C-alpha positions as CSV (number, residue, x, y, z in Angstrom):
1,X,-10.0,28.7,-11.3
2,X,-8.4,27.5,-8.4
3,X,-6.1,24.7,-8.6
4,X,-6.8,21.4,-6.8
5,X,-3.1,20.2,-6.9
6,X,0.1,22.1,-7.5
7,X,3.8,21.0,-7.7
8,X,6.2,23.7,-7.3
9,X,9.9,23.0,-8.4
10,X,10.0,19.2,-7.4
11,X,13.3,17.4,-7.5
12,X,13.9,14.0,-6.6
13,X,17.2,11.9,-6.6
14,X,17.9,8.4,-5.9
15,X,21.0,7.9,-3.6
16,X,21.8,4.1,-4.6
17,X,24.0,2.8,-6.2
18,X,25.2,6.2,-7.4
19,X,23.5,9.6,-7.3
20,X,20.7,9.9,-9.8
21,X,18.6,13.0,-10.3
22,X,15.2,11.5,-11.4
23,X,13.1,14.5,-11.1
24,X,14.2,17.9,-12.2
25,X,12.5,21.0,-11.3
26,X,8.8,19.8,-11.7
27,X,6.1,22.6,-11.7
28,X,2.5,22.5,-12.8
29,X,-1.0,22.8,-11.6
30,X,-4.2,20.6,-11.9
31,X,-7.3,22.6,-11.9
32,X,-10.9,21.5,-10.7
33,X,-12.4,19.2,-13.4
34,X,-9.4,18.8,-15.5
35,X,-8.4,15.5,-17.0
36,X,-4.7,15.4,-17.5
37,X,-2.6,12.5,-18.6
38,X,1.2,12.2,-18.1
39,X,3.2,10.6,-20.8
40,X,6.9,9.7,-21.4
41,X,9.1,6.7,-22.2
42,X,9.7,4.3,-19.4
43,X,12.3,5.6,-17.1
44,X,11.5,9.2,-17.4
45,X,10.2,9.7,-13.9
46,X,6.5,9.2,-14.5
47,X,5.4,6.9,-11.8
48,X,8.2,8.4,-9.4
49,X,6.3,12.1,-9.6
50,X,3.0,10.3,-9.2
51,X,4.3,8.6,-6.1
52,X,5.3,12.0,-4.8
53,X,2.0,13.8,-5.7
54,X,0.1,11.1,-4.2
55,X,1.9,11.8,-0.8
56,X,3.3,8.2,-0.6
57,X,7.0,9.5,-1.1
58,X,7.9,12.3,0.9
59,X,11.7,12.3,0.2
60,X,11.9,15.3,-2.3
61,X,12.7,18.9,-2.6
62,X,10.2,21.3,-3.6
63,X,6.3,22.1,-2.5
64,X,3.3,20.3,-2.9
65,X,-0.2,21.9,-2.6
66,X,-3.6,20.2,-2.3
67,X,-6.6,22.4,-2.4
68,X,-4.3,25.3,-2.0
69,X,-2.9,23.6,1.4
70,X,0.9,23.1,1.7
71,X,1.3,19.4,2.3
72,X,5.1,19.1,2.0
73,X,6.5,18.3,5.5
74,X,3.1,17.1,7.1
75,X,3.3,14.3,9.6
76,X,2.9,10.8,8.4
77,X,-0.3,10.3,10.1
78,X,-1.7,13.6,8.7
79,X,-0.5,12.5,5.2
80,X,-2.3,9.2,5.5
81,X,-5.6,10.9,6.4
82,X,-5.1,13.5,3.5
83,X,-4.5,10.6,1.1
84,X,-7.6,8.7,2.1
85,X,-10.0,11.7,2.2
86,X,-8.9,13.6,-0.9
87,X,-7.0,11.4,-3.4
88,X,-8.6,8.3,-5.1
89,X,-6.2,5.9,-6.7
90,X,-6.8,3.7,-9.8
91,X,-3.8,1.5,-10.6
92,X,-3.0,-1.0,-13.4
93,X,-3.8,-4.0,-11.1
94,X,-6.7,-3.4,-9.1
95,X,-5.5,-4.8,-5.6
96,X,-9.0,-5.7,-4.8
97,X,-9.3,-8.2,-1.7
98,X,-10.4,-11.3,-3.5
99,X,-12.3,-13.1,-0.4
100,X,-14.1,-10.0,0.2
101,X,-17.4,-8.9,-1.7
102,X,-17.4,-6.2,-4.3
103,X,-19.2,-4.0,-1.9
104,X,-17.1,-4.6,0.9
105,X,-13.9,-3.6,-1.1
106,X,-15.8,-0.4,-2.4
107,X,-16.5,0.3,1.5
108,X,-12.8,-0.1,2.9
109,X,-11.5,3.5,2.3
110,X,-14.7,4.9,4.0
111,X,-14.4,2.5,6.8
112,X,-10.8,3.6,7.3
113,X,-11.6,7.2,7.1
114,X,-14.5,6.7,9.8
115,X,-16.3,9.9,9.2
116,X,-19.7,8.2,8.6
117,X,-21.7,5.7,9.9
118,X,-21.7,2.0,8.8
119,X,-25.1,2.9,7.2
120,X,-24.1,5.8,5.3
121,X,-21.0,4.1,4.0
122,X,-23.2,1.1,2.9
123,X,-25.5,3.4,0.9
124,X,-22.8,5.6,-0.6
125,X,-21.0,2.4,-2.0
126,X,-24.1,1.0,-3.4
127,X,-24.5,4.6,-5.1
128,X,-20.9,4.4,-6.6
129,X,-21.6,0.9,-7.7
130,X,-24.9,2.3,-9.5
131,X,-22.7,5.0,-11.3
132,X,-20.6,2.5,-12.6
133,X,-23.4,0.0,-13.5
134,X,-22.1,-2.7,-11.5
135,X,-24.5,-2.8,-8.6
136,X,-25.8,-6.2,-9.8
137,X,-22.2,-7.3,-8.6
138,X,-22.4,-5.9,-5.0
139,X,-22.6,-9.4,-3.2
140,X,-20.3,-11.3,-5.6
141,X,-16.8,-12.0,-4.3
142,X,-14.1,-9.9,-6.1
143,X,-12.5,-13.2,-7.3
144,X,-15.5,-14.1,-9.2
145,X,-15.8,-11.2,-11.6
146,X,-14.1,-10.1,-14.7
147,X,-11.0,-8.0,-15.2
148,X,-12.9,-5.2,-16.8
149,X,-15.4,-5.5,-13.8
150,X,-12.8,-5.5,-11.4
151,X,-11.3,-2.1,-12.4
152,X,-14.8,-0.7,-12.4
153,X,-14.8,-1.9,-8.7
154,X,-11.4,-0.1,-8.0
155,X,-12.9,3.1,-9.5
156,X,-16.0,3.0,-7.3
157,X,-13.4,2.3,-4.4
158,X,-11.3,5.2,-5.4
159,X,-14.6,7.4,-5.5
160,X,-16.0,6.4,-2.1
161,X,-14.8,9.0,0.1
162,X,-15.6,12.0,-2.6
163,X,-11.9,12.8,-3.2
164,X,-10.7,16.1,-4.5
165,X,-8.6,14.3,-7.4
166,X,-8.3,10.8,-8.8
167,X,-4.8,9.6,-9.6
168,X,-4.3,6.6,-11.9
169,X,-0.9,4.6,-12.9
170,X,-1.7,3.0,-16.2
171,X,-5.2,2.3,-15.3
172,X,-5.9,0.6,-18.6
173,X,-2.6,-1.1,-19.0
174,X,-3.7,-4.3,-18.0
175,X,-7.3,-4.3,-20.1
176,X,-8.2,-5.1,-23.6
177,X,-9.3,-2.2,-25.8
178,X,-13.0,-2.6,-25.2
179,X,-12.4,-2.5,-21.4
180,X,-9.9,0.4,-21.7
181,X,-12.4,2.6,-23.6
182,X,-14.9,2.0,-20.6
183,X,-12.7,3.0,-18.3
184,X,-11.7,6.2,-20.4
185,X,-15.5,7.0,-20.8
186,X,-16.1,6.7,-17.0
187,X,-13.2,9.1,-16.3
188,X,-14.5,11.5,-18.9
189,X,-17.9,11.5,-17.2
190,X,-16.4,12.0,-13.8
191,X,-14.4,15.0,-15.4
192,X,-17.5,16.5,-17.2
193,X,-20.4,15.7,-14.9
194,X,-19.0,15.6,-11.4
195,X,-16.1,18.2,-12.1
196,X,-13.5,15.7,-10.7
197,X,-9.9,16.5,-11.5
198,X,-8.1,13.3,-13.0
199,X,-4.3,12.9,-13.4
200,X,-3.3,9.6,-15.2
201,X,0.0,8.2,-16.0
202,X,-0.3,6.1,-19.3
203,X,1.5,4.7,-22.3
204,X,-1.8,4.6,-24.3
205,X,-1.5,7.6,-26.7
206,X,-5.3,7.0,-27.8
207,X,-6.3,7.4,-24.1
208,X,-3.9,10.4,-23.7
209,X,-5.1,12.3,-26.9
210,X,-8.7,12.5,-25.6
211,X,-7.7,13.8,-22.4
212,X,-8.0,17.7,-21.7
213,X,-4.3,18.1,-21.5
214,X,-1.1,15.9,-21.8
215,X,2.0,16.5,-19.7
216,X,5.0,15.1,-21.7
217,X,8.1,13.9,-19.6
218,X,11.8,13.4,-20.8
219,X,14.5,12.5,-18.6
220,X,12.9,13.6,-15.4
221,X,11.8,17.0,-16.9
222,X,8.3,18.2,-18.3
223,X,9.0,19.1,-21.8
224,X,5.4,20.0,-22.8
């Protein structure tokens, strides 16, 4: 099976206040439909790695491939397009625009990509809300819905451009156990039914144990 995402010998150092080697020779692959979690103590480099994998940090050594295309060294505009089209993000905090409706929030990345008509984007956004059982919230402002509902909206927004991979940074970190279980169930179904690849940084052992694979990091290295 072809890898969706591949990191080859990724190294990253911070220069201030002194030289600190934060990521050390990181290599791994994520295949289509694979649901992978990254675990490790605070400060081990998990989030730093995720920023590199998501193309938001380009100051590193090594090579990064997405859909078998080398994206290391690409221009900033090209990376922005790649990120918007191929990578969906779900963070600990949902970063919804509170004054916008749920539907408008979900549509934003598709409007930015501008590959489809406004009618198609609206239709696709409603379809994503239906998948997540929140279409009844479409017209509500993002500020009017619960924390669990906000995270579902954030997932719908991450799905709107039919990405190759979803990346999550502590996506259940701000949720109670019930809503955390709901998020896991959604991710599991996306992996199993839609064959979507997921890569999630988490501190939640219960969450990680239920994923297909756990990548464990320690002191900037992958140890398992």
